[in-house]
C-alpha positions in Angstrom: -0.2 0.0 -0.1 1.2 3.5 -0.8 2.5 5.8 2.2 0.0 8.4 2.4 2.5 10.8 3.8 4.5 10.5 1.0 4.9 13.6 -1.2 3.3 13.2 -4.7 5.6 12.6 -7.8 7.4 15.9 -8.8 6.5 17.5 -5.4 9.2 18.1 -2.4 8.4 17.4 1.2 8.0 21.3 1.5 5.1 21.2 -1.1 7.3 22.8 -4.1 7.9 21.3 -7.1 11.0 19.3 -7.7 13.7 20.3 -9.8 13.1 17.9 -12.5 9.4 18.9 -12.8 9.8 22.7 -12.5 12.8 22.5 -15.2 10.0 20.5 -17.5 7.3 23.0 -16.6 9.9 25.7 -17.9 10.7 24.1 -21.0 7.0 23.9 -21.9 6.4 27.2 -20.9 9.3 28.6 -23.0 8.1 26.2 -26.2 4.6 27.8 -25.7 6.6 31.5 -25.9 8.2 31.1 -29.1 4.5 30.8 -30.7 3.8 34.2 -29.1 0.6 33.1 -27.3 -0.6 36.5 -26.7 -0.9 37.1 -30.8 -2.0 33.9 -31.5 -5.1 34.4 -29.2 -5.7 37.5 -30.6 -5.6 36.1 -34.3 -8.5 33.8 -33.1 -10.5 36.3 -31.6 -10.4 38.4 -35.0 -10.5 35.2 -37.1 -13.0 33.5 -35.2 -15.6 36.8 -35.1 -15.1 37.3 -38.8 -16.3 34.0 -39.5 -19.2 34.4 -37.4 -19.8 37.4 -39.0 -19.5 36.5 -42.5 -22.7 35.4 -44.2 -23.0 31.8 -45.5 -21.9 30.0 -42.1 -19.8 27.2 -41.7 -19.7 23.8 -40.0 -18.6 24.1 -36.3 -16.1 21.2 -36.8 -14.4 22.8 -40.0 -14.6 26.3 -38.2 -12.5 24.5 -35.3 -10.3 23.3 -37.5 -9.8 26.4 -39.2 -9.1 28.3 -36.3 -6.3 25.7 -35.3 -4.8 26.1 -38.9 -4.8 30.1 -37.9 -3.2 29.0 -34.4 -0.7 26.8 -36.1 0.5 29.4 -38.9 0.7 32.2 -36.5 2.3 30.4 -33.8 4.8 29.1 -36.3 5.4 32.5 -37.9 6.3 33.8 -34.3 8.7 30.9 -34.0 10.5 31.5 -36.9 10.2 35.2 -36.1 12.2 34.6 -32.9 14.8 32.3 -34.6 15.6 34.8 -36.8 15.8 37.9 -34.5 17.4 35.8 -31.5 20.8 37.9 -31.5 18.4 41.2 -31.8 16.2 40.4 -28.7 19.1 40.0 -26.8 19.6 43.8 -27.0 16.6 44.7 -25.8 15.0 44.8 -22.3 11.5 43.8 -23.5 12.7 40.7 -25.3 16.1 39.7 -23.4 14.4 37.3 -21.3 12.6 35.5 -24.0 13.9 31.5 -24.8 16.3 32.1 -27.2 18.5 35.3 -26.2 18.2 34.1 -22.8 19.4 30.9 -24.0 16.9 28.5 -22.5 16.3 26.8 -25.3 18.8 26.2 -28.4 17.7 28.2 -31.6 17.4 24.8 -33.6 14.2 24.3 -31.6 12.7 27.0 -32.5 13.5 26.7 -36.3 12.1 23.1 -36.0 9.1 24.3 -34.1 8.3 27.4 -36.7 8.6 24.8 -39.9 6.6 22.2 -38.1 4.0 24.3 -37.2 3.8 26.3 -40.4 3.8 23.5 -42.6 1.1 21.5 -40.6 -1.3 24.6 -40.8 -1.8 24.6 -44.4 -3.0 21.3 -45.0 -5.6 22.3 -42.7 -6.3 25.6 -44.2 -6.7 23.8 -47.5 -9.0 20.6 -46.3 -11.1 22.7 -44.2 -11.3 26.1 -45.4 -10.4 26.9 -49.3 -7.3 27.3 -51.3 -7.7 31.1 -51.3 -7.7 31.1 -47.5 -4.5 28.6 -47.9 -3.1 30.9 -50.4 -3.1 34.2 -48.0 -1.9 32.5 -45.1 1.0 31.2 -47.0 1.6 34.8 -48.2 1.4 36.4 -44.8 3.8 33.9 -43.4 5.9 35.1 -46.5 5.7 38.7 -45.8 5.8 38.4 -42.1 9.0 36.2 -41.6 11.0 37.2 -44.3 10.0 41.0 -45.7 8.8 42.3 -42.3 11.3 40.8 -39.9 14.3 41.9 -41.5 12.8 45.2 -42.7 12.5 46.4 -39.3 16.1 47.0 -38.8 16.2 49.0 -42.5 13.2 51.2 -42.5 10.3 52.4 -40.6 7.6 51.7 -43.3 8.1 48.0 -41.9 5.4 48.9 -39.7 3.0 49.3 -42.5 4.1 46.0 -44.1 3.8 43.9 -40.8 0.1 45.4 -40.8 -0.6 43.2 -43.8 -0.1 39.7 -42.4 -1.0 41.2 -38.7 -4.6 42.1 -40.2 -4.9 38.8 -42.3 -7.1 37.0 -39.7 -9.8 38.7 -41.1 -9.5 37.7 -44.4 -8.9 34.1 -43.4 -11.8 34.0 -41.1 -14.1 35.6 -44.0 -12.3 33.5 -47.0 -12.7 30.0 -44.8 -16.8 31.0 -45.0 -17.4 32.7 -48.5 -14.2 30.9 -50.4 -13.9 34.2 -52.0 -13.1 38.0 -50.7 -16.2 39.7 -49.8 -17.7 42.8 -48.1 -17.2 41.9 -44.4 -13.6 40.3 -44.5 -12.5 43.4 -46.4 -14.0 45.7 -43.9 -12.5 44.3 -41.1 -9.4 43.6 -42.8 -9.0 47.6 -43.0 -10.0 48.1 -39.5 -7.4 45.4 -38.1 -4.9 46.8 -40.8 -5.7 50.6 -39.4 -5.7 49.4 -35.8 -1.9 48.3 -35.5 -0.5 51.8 -36.8 -1.5 53.5 -33.9 -0.9 50.3 -31.6 2.5 50.1 -33.0 3.7 53.7 -33.1 2.7 54.0 -29.5 4.9 51.3 -28.4 7.6 52.4 -30.7 7.4 55.8 -29.0 7.7 54.5 -25.4 10.4 52.2 -25.9 12.4 53.8 -28.5 15.7 54.0 -26.9 15.1 50.2 -26.5 14.6 50.0 -30.4 17.2 52.1 -31.5 19.9 49.9 -29.4 18.5 47.0 -31.0 19.0 48.7 -34.4 15.4 48.9 -35.4 14.6 51.8 -37.7 11.3 53.3 -35.4 9.7 56.8 -37.4 10.3 58.3 -34.2 14.3 58.1 -34.1 14.3 58.0 -38.3 12.2 60.8 -38.8 11.2 63.0 -35.2 9.2 62.8 -32.4 6.8 64.9 -33.7 6.5 63.1 -36.9 5.8 59.9 -35.0 3.3 61.5 -32.9 1.3 63.5 -35.8 1.4 59.5 -37.7 0.0 58.2 -34.3 -2.7 60.9 -34.2 -3.8 60.8 -37.9 -3.9 56.7 -37.8 -6.0 56.8 -34.8 -8.4 59.0 -36.6 -8.4 56.8 -39.7 -9.0 54.0 -37.4 -12.0 55.5 -35.3 -13.6 56.4 -39.0 -13.1 53.1 -40.4 -14.9 51.6 -37.2 -17.9 53.9 -37.5 -17.9 53.1 -41.5 -18.9 49.7 -40.6 -22.4 50.5 -40.2 -22.9 52.2 -43.4 -21.1 49.0 -44.9 -23.5 46.6 -43.4 -21.2 44.7 -40.8 -22.7 46.2 -37.9 -26.2 47.5 -36.7 -27.0 50.6 -35.0 -26.3 49.2 -31.7 -22.4 48.5 -32.9 -22.3 52.2 -34.5 -23.3 53.8 -31.2 -20.5 51.7 -29.3 -17.9 52.5 -32.6 -18.7 56.1 -32.0 -17.8 56.4 -28.2 -14.9 54.5 -29.0 -13.6 56.3 -31.6 -13.9 59.7 -30.0 -12.3 58.2 -26.8 -9.2 57.0 -29.0 -8.9 60.1 -31.1 -9.0 62.5 -28.0 -6.7 60.2 -26.2 -4.1 60.5 -29.2 -4.7 64.4 -29.5 -3.7 64.8 -25.7 -0.1 63.5 -26.2 0.6 66.6 -28.7 3.0 69.2 -27.4 4.1 67.7 -24.0 7.9 66.8 -22.7 9.3 63.7 -23.8 8.9 62.1 -20.0 4.9 63.1 -20.5 5.0 61.8 -23.9 6.3 58.5 -23.1 3.5 57.9 -20.2 1.0 59.1 -22.8 2.4 56.8 -25.8 1.8 54.1 -22.8 -1.7 54.9 -22.5 -2.5 54.9 -25.9 -0.9 51.5 -26.4 -3.1 50.2 -23.8 -6.2 51.8 -24.9 -6.0 50.4 -28.6 -6.1 46.7 -27.1 -8.9 48.1 -25.0 -10.6 49.6 -28.6 -10.2 46.4 -30.6 -11.3 44.3 -27.9 -14.6 45.9 -27.0 -15.3 46.9 -31.0 -15.1 43.1 -31.9 -17.4 42.1 -29.0 -19.8 44.8 -30.1 -20.0 43.3 -33.7 -20.6 40.0 -32.4 -23.1 40.9 -29.7 -24.9 43.3 -32.5 -25.2 40.2 -34.6 -26.3 37.7 -31.9 -28.6 40.3 -30.3 -30.4 42.4 -33.2 -30.2 40.1 -36.5 
């Protein structure tokens, strides 16, 4: 008979995880970190929401497998990005503790994981979505890994290039249902594209020193802080306008439009408050814009889905 007083496997007498168990848990956590899980989760929110909003419908099993395919392609792109940027990440405070620059995993693990996830994603999308969805996913993977990633150290226009694969989940979700380009997918792609501009301009402003130290060509350093602030204000206004435009485009109804107007006014006013302040205050303002942009996107898509479920 087992001793009821004996510690559980992997747990020491003090109730702590044993070194071997803790090491395995850390390794699994590091493997997950290679896939950029927060970005992957946002991908599923946008892609799943777009599938729900696209006319025509899709079988639940197919929708689940399409979402899995999206998660795999985004996770694979994240791992390949970390493999390519491991030396650059070591130079930045915000990324120095990632698994590769911290040397907790060998680079070959990230390369193998990225290739495996990417390769497994495309057959899933081909079988359960459409050839168009598969092609868009492959294009997005190519642009993110082989164009955007090296371009960040060459030009501030990398922000615009990177916004294309970043917004692609909207098109993946819509083409999985419609098997062609249609109004909902294109409109939500535009929202997701425009959202990334103030979101990433904001983080590049308040983390400018970190980015410059790593050799990234961010707009505030290449042009000026004032140019970056003007770009952030302009892109915030464009995002707010596109968010409201989903109502006349027939993507959202009047209830959604009320939320979009309020959110748009909030994000534009927040962007305008940063103009003309000191650098320290500007950094704090940019941090608020960055966090608020996450709230904006989450609430906007939630309002779209709620509007569809409750009022259509």
